Backbone as a ProteinNet text record, in pm:
[ID]
protein_1_A
[PRIMARY]
XXXXXXXXXXXXXXXXXXXXXXXXXXXXXXXXXXXXXXXXXXXXXXXXXXXXXXXXXXXXXXXXXXXXXXXXXXXXXXXXXXXXXXXXXXXXXXXXXXXXXXXXXXXXXXXXXXXXXXXXXXXXXXXXXXXXXXXXXXXXXXXXX
[TERTIARY]
-1998.5	-1917.8	-1871.5	-1879.8	-1839.2	-1693.5	-1641.4	-1500.7	-1470.2	-1562.6	-1539.8	-1533.1	-1613.4	-1609.9	-1474.5	-1427.5	-1294.2	-1188.6	-1198.9	-1099.2	-1106.9	-1229.4	-1243.8	-1180.4	-1200	-1141.8	-989	-935.9	-789.8	-734	-805.3	-759.5	-754.8	-852.6	-850.3	-731.3	-700.3	-583.1	-454.5	-445	-325.9	-307.5	-415.1	-406.7	-360.1	-411	-370.9	-223.6	-180.6	-40.8	53.4	9.7	91.4	109	1.9	9	97.9	87.4	173.7	319.9	351.7	490.1	540.3	456.5	495.4	526.2	445.2	464.1	591.9	616.1	738.7	860.2	854	964.6	991.4	885.5	899.4	965.6	925.6	985.8	1135.4	1172.9	1314.3	1394	1334.4	1403.7	1426.8	1343.9	1354.6	1409.1	1482.7	1536.5	1628.8	1691.4	1787	1739.3	1614	1561	1531.9	1607.8	1592.1	1508.4	1483.5	1401.1	1291.5	1170.5	1056.9	985.8	902	826.9	738.3	693.8	610.9	694.2	824.4	914.7	951.8	1074.8	1121.5	1155.5	1190	1228.4	1107.4	1136.5	1034.5	968.2	839.7	767.6	727.2	752.6	717.4	569	536.5	396.9	354.8	226.6	170	34.8	-4.4	-129.7	-237.7	-349.3	-465.1	-558.9	-586.6	-663.9	-799.1	-902.8	-1036.2	-1098.4	-1187.3	-1261	-1400.8	-1443	-1574.2	-1653.5	-1784.9	-1865.6	-1841.8	-1857	-1834.7	-1929.2	-2055.6	-2151.7	-2191.2	-2162.7	-2208.8	-2338.1	-2402.6	-2532.1	-2520.7	-2417.4	-2402	-2379	-2298.7	-2272.5	-2399.6	-2485.6	-2612.4	-2704.2	-2696	-2777.1	-2745.1	-2617.3	-2576.1	-2559.8	-2600.8	-2586.5	-2658	-2775.9	-2850.9	-2783.5	-2728.8	-2667.7	-2533.4	-2455.6	-2321.4	-2313.1	-2420.4	-2413.3	-2345.8	-2290.4	-2221.8	-2070.7	-2024.8	-1885.7	-1797.6	-1854.8	-1773.5	-1724.6	-1594.3	-1535	-1424.4	-1403.5	-1286.2	-1211.2	-1085.4	-1007.4	-981.5	-958.7	-933.9	-845.9	-762.4	-681.8	-772.8	-784.8	-868.4	-791.7	-662.1	-582.9	-436.1	-350.5	-208	-182.8	-142.1	-127.2	20.3	50.8	187	202	312.9	346.6	380.4	314.1	333.3	438.6	513.5	618.4	729.5	802.7	907.7	1021.7	1086.8	1202.1	1319.9	1411.8	1533.1	1629	1687.3	1786.6	1924.6	2009	2144.5	2241.1	2344.2	2443.2	2534.8	2528.1	2612.4	2620.3	2707.3	2712	2751.7	2810.6	2852.6	2742.4	2631.4	2520.4	2452.4	2413.2	2347.6	2214.3	2148.8	2020.5	2031.9	2154.7	2174.6	2117.9	2061.2	2009.3	2123.7	2090.7	2193.8	2279.6	2226.7	2301.4	2378.4	2365.7	2437.8	2361.9	2233.2	2153.8	2073.8	2067.6	1992	1868.8	1752.7	1628.2	1618.9	1629.1	1619.6	1481.8	1438.1	1306.2	1289	1163.9	1128.8	1110.8	1201.2	1196.2	1303.4	1260	1352.4	1369.1	1490.9	1516.7	1471.5	1500	1462	1309.7	1239.3	1092.2	1037.6	1093.8	1047.9	1078.5	1193.3	1227.7	1133.4	1102.8	1006.8	870	827	699.6	701.9	817.4	829.6	815.1	877.5	868.6	725.7	657.9	519.8	426.8	453.1	373.7	394.8	519.2	549.2	479	480.4	414	262.2	205.3	60.8	26.9	112.1	92.4	95.9	196.1	208.6	87.6	36.7	-81.3	-202.8	-218.7	-330.1	-314.8	-193.1	-170.3	-202	-162.3	-191.8	-342.6	-415.2	-561.4	-623.5	-571.3	-621	-596.7	-476.5	-444.7	-529	-557.2	-642.5	-783.9	-836.9	-970.6	-972.4	-867.3	-857.4	-851.4	-772.1	-760.3	-893.6	-966.7	-1097.8	-1195.5	-1192.5	-1282.9	-1250.9	-1124	-1083.8	-1126.5	-1107.3	-1146.5	-1298.9	-1374.6	-1519.9	-1562.8	-1496.5	-1527.5	-1495.3	-1378.6	-1340.2	-1441.2	-1490.1	-1588.5	-1719.5	-1752.2	-1876.9	-1875.9	-1761.2	-1752	-1790.6
2994.8	2885.3	2801.9	2669.8	2584.2	2540.8	2475.7	2435.2	2333.5	2241.6	2139.1	2199.5	2301.4	2369.1	2435.7	2504	2564.9	2460.1	2346.4	2240.3	2181.1	2167.6	2115.7	2210.3	2340.2	2438.8	2433.8	2429	2421.4	2290.9	2181.6	2051.5	2049.9	2112.4	2117.5	2200.5	2308.6	2389.4	2311.3	2231.4	2148.5	2047.6	1985.9	1887.5	1952.7	2072.1	2142.9	2181.5	2232.6	2273.9	2153.8	2038.9	1917.7	1879.3	1886.7	1854.5	1954.4	2082.9	2184.2	2154	2115.4	2084.8	1962.8	1861.1	1743.4	1783.3	1870.4	1914.3	1996	2086.2	2166.1	2075.2	1977.3	1882.5	1805.4	1765	1695.2	1785.5	1912.5	2007.3	2021.2	2037	2052.4	1925.3	1810.6	1684.2	1657.5	1715.3	1689.6	1808.1	1896.6	2015.6	1984	1868.8	1832.5	1714.9	1674.5	1559.7	1598.4	1540.5	1574.7	1473.3	1357.3	1253.8	1208.5	1209.9	1160.1	1052.2	971	870.6	933	1058.2	1126.3	1180.7	1184.6	1240.4	1383.1	1418.4	1553.2	1574.3	1697.1	1725.3	1730.6	1717.5	1730	1866.9	1872.4	1999.8	2032.2	2155	2202.3	2180.8	2138.2	2114.9	2218.3	2249.2	2342.4	2289.8	2324.7	2277.3	2382.3	2338.2	2424.7	2402.6	2511.5	2503.6	2570.9	2511.7	2570.1	2579.3	2673.9	2689.4	2632.6	2549.3	2485.5	2515.1	2516.8	2532.5	2415.4	2439.8	2332.7	2216.4	2245.7	2141.6	2051.2	2088.6	2005.4	2063.7	1990.4	2033.6	2161.2	2171.2	2289.4	2412.7	2395.9	2506.4	2552.1	2457.8	2493.5	2568.5	2538.3	2607.4	2756.1	2789.6	2928.5	2992.2	2923.5	2975.4	3109.3	3121.2	3246.8	3359.2	3328.4	3432.1	3478.6	3386.2	3419.6	3428.7	3403.7	3397.7	3267.2	3264.2	3143.4	3164.3	3216.6	3255.6	3147.2	3049.2	2943.6	2851	2842.7	2763.5	2674.3	2565.9	2481.9	2481.2	2447.3	2443.1	2298.5	2279.5	2145.2	2155.7	2054.9	2049.5	2009.7	2097.2	2068.2	1984	2014.5	1943.2	1979.7	1895.5	1927.4	1945.7	2067.3	2100.5	2117.2	2094.4	2113.4	2252.6	2315.9	2446.3	2425	2496.6	2476.8	2569.1	2641.4	2727.2	2641.3	2701.7	2630.1	2589	2477.1	2437.4	2533.1	2531.9	2613.5	2541.3	2613.4	2555.4	2596.7	2496.1	2519.4	2453.6	2526.7	2473.5	2375.8	2250	2143.9	2032.5	2048.8	1951.8	1809.9	1793.3	1660	1583.2	1648.1	1583.7	1485	1366	1267.5	1313.3	1411.5	1459.8	1590.1	1626.6	1750.4	1734.6	1845.1	1841.7	1862.6	1874.6	1888.4	2012.6	2115.4	2239.6	2238.7	2130.9	2118.8	2169.9	2201.3	2251.8	2139.6	2145.8	2048.7	2119.6	2056.9	2111.3	2066.2	2164.6	2136.6	2178	2120.5	2153.6	2303.1	2346.7	2486.8	2515.7	2463.4	2479.4	2579.8	2684	2783.3	2756.4	2729.4	2691.2	2798.4	2924.1	3030.6	3042.8	3029.7	3035.3	2922.4	2804.1	2688.3	2706.2	2764.3	2785.9	2889.2	2995.7	3094.9	3029.3	2946.8	2875.1	2781.8	2719.3	2628.2	2704.6	2821.4	2900.8	2948.1	2997	3042.8	2926.8	2810.4	2692.5	2652.7	2657.8	2625.5	2723.3	2851.9	2952.5	2930.1	2894.6	2866.4	2743.8	2642.1	2522	2557.2	2638	2679.7	2761.5	2848.4	2928.4	2838.8	2734.8	2641.9	2563.4	2527.1	2456.7	2548.5	2675.3	2771.9	2787.6	2798.4	2810.6	2684.1	2568.5	2441.6	2433.7	2471.7	2469.4	2570.3	2686	2784.8	2730.8	2665.2	2604.9	2496.9	2417.2	2311.1	2371.3	2476.1	2540.1	2600.1	2662.6	2718.9	2609.4	2496.4	2385.7	2331	2315.6	2265.2	2364.4	2492.3	2595.9	2594.7	2577.6	2571.2	2450.7	2338.9	2218.8	2244.1	2308.8	2338.8	2433.3	2532.9	2626	2556.2	2453.1	2380.6	2291.1	2266.6	2175.9	2242.5
3448	3398.5	3518.2	3508.3	3618.3	3602.1	3703.8	3704.6	3595.2	3572.9	3471	3330.5	3304.9	3175.4	3155.2	3260.2	3252.9	3222.1	3288.1	3269.4	3128.4	3075.6	2939.1	2837.3	2857	2765.4	2773.6	2895.2	2912.4	2857.3	2879.5	2829.4	2677.3	2613.1	2466.4	2418.8	2490.8	2458	2474.3	2579.1	2600.7	2487.5	2444.1	2335.6	2205.4	2177.5	2055.5	2062.3	2177	2189.3	2182.2	2233.5	2221.8	2075.3	1997	1854.4	1780.6	1817.4	1756.3	1784.5	1909.4	1945.6	1868.8	1851.8	1772.7	1628.8	1572.5	1434.2	1419.6	1513.5	1510.3	1522.6	1610.5	1627.9	1499.3	1432.4	1304.6	1201	1197.5	1103.8	1129.6	1256	1289.2	1260.5	1287	1263.4	1115.2	1030	885.4	806.7	873.1	806.7	688.7	691.9	586.7	501.6	516.5	443.7	298.2	207	65.1	-10.7	50.4	-14.8	79.7	31.2	108.3	26.2	88.5	12	-97.1	-73.2	-173.3	-288.5	-269.8	-370.6	-336.4	-360	-332.8	-187	-152.1	-13.5	79.8	207.5	311.8	300.3	323	323.8	466.8	505.1	638.6	662.9	785.3	821.8	926.1	925.6	1022.1	1066	1187.2	1244.7	1221.8	1166.5	1146.6	1265.6	1338.6	1462.2	1440.6	1497.2	1487.7	1626.8	1644.2	1770.3	1750.2	1843.4	1836.5	1962.4	1951.3	2073.1	2166.7	2294.8	2392.2	2370.7	2350.7	2318.1	2431.9	2555.7	2666.4	2723.3	2810.5	2863.6	2945.7	3027.4	3110.5	3023.6	2918.8	2826.4	2758.1	2723.5	2660.1	2756.2	2886	2985.2	2986.8	2977.7	2983.1	2846	2743.1	2607.1	2591	2647.5	2635.8	2713.2	2830.9	2914.2	2857.6	2806.1	2758.2	2606.9	2538.2	2393.1	2354.1	2236.8	2189.9	2201.8	2317.1	2333.6	2393.2	2462	2520.4	2409.5	2395	2286.8	2339.4	2270.6	2290.6	2158.5	2162.2	2039.2	2001	1873.4	1822.8	1699.1	1678.7	1557.8	1443.1	1344.1	1228	1127.3	1110.5	1011.2	1030.7	978.9	968.6	819.7	783.4	641.8	606.5	479.2	429.5	371.2	403.5	347.1	199.6	111.8	-32.3	-92.2	-7.8	-62.1	-123.5	-212.9	-286.1	-192.6	-221.9	-141.3	-163.4	-68.3	-82.4	-175.8	-268.7	-358	-309.8	-285.1	-235.9	-333.5	-369.5	-462.6	-389.8	-430.5	-374.4	-478.2	-578.5	-689	-646.8	-528	-482	-409.8	-383.6	-313.2	-407.9	-358.6	-446.3	-505.4	-442.7	-492.7	-572	-609.7	-685.6	-826.5	-878.2	-1015	-1114.8	-1242.1	-1346	-1328.2	-1264.1	-1242.9	-1110.6	-1033.2	-906.8	-786.1	-802.2	-690.7	-624.7	-492.9	-414.8	-358.4	-372.7	-315.8	-170.7	-78.7	64.4	115.5	226.8	281.7	306.9	301.7	323.6	472.6	555.3	700.2	742.1	814.3	867.5	1016.8	1058.7	1196.7	1296.2	1267.9	1361.4	1374.3	1263.9	1267.9	1354.6	1338.2	1416.4	1564.9	1597	1738.1	1799.9	1726.6	1775.9	1796	1700.5	1714.1	1834.7	1859.3	1973	2104.5	2113.8	2236.3	2259.5	2154.6	2172.5	2206.8	2150.2	2183.1	2328.6	2373.6	2512.9	2607.1	2572.9	2657.1	2659.6	2546.4	2541.2	2624.3	2617.8	2697.5	2846.1	2885	3024.8	3069.5	2982.1	3016.1	3039.7	2958.8	2977.9	3107.9	3143.2	3270.2	3387	3375.3	3481.6	3498.8	3388.5	3395.9	3455.9	3416.8	3470.5	3621.2	3664.7	3807.9	3885.8	3826.5	3893.5	3911.5	3809.2	3819.6	3926.4	3930.7	4030.8	4171.1	4188.3	4319.4	4363.2	4268.9	4302.4	4341.8	4271.7	4304.4	4442.8	4474.1	4605.3	4714	4687.6	4784	4804.8	4698	4709.4	4793.3	4775.4	4855.2	5002.2	5025.5	5165.3	5231.5	5156.6	5212.2	5243.3	5167.1	5187.6	5307.9	5363.8	5481	5607.9
[MASK]
+++++++++++++++++++++++++++++++++++++++++++++++++++++++++++++++++++++++++++++++++++++++++++++++++++++++++++++++++++++++++++++++++++++++++++++++++

C-alpha cells in the first residue's frame, strides 16, 4: 500500500466523521423542537456508513495480493430514527394534545454525547493515521536524497 492510498482511506474517514458530528449537533440542537415543516416533532437522525473499494489504479494493482480488503468509507444516507416521540405531560404547552401531553423529539442527550465523544475519537484516529502516512512519506523522501 502506498502513502497516497493510506491518505485517501484516512481522508474518507475524516469526511464521514465530520458528517456524523454535524448530524449529532443537529440532533442536540433540536432536542426540544416540537414542530417541523414535515409536521410533528423533530426526529433523531443517524448517519448510515458504507465501505467501498478504493477503486484507484494502484489499488487494483495490489488487488490480487491483498484481496479486496482495501476499503474507504462513505456516507450512504442520513436516516431518521422511526422510534416514537417522547410524551411529556405539559398541558400549558401550545403543542399539547387533548390529554395535555406534548410529543417531544426522540433524542436522548446522553446517547448523543456518547456518540459525539466516539466520533471525536474516530476523527482523531484518522488524523493520527494521516499524520503517520505523511511522516513516512517525508522520511522516505529524506532517505532518497
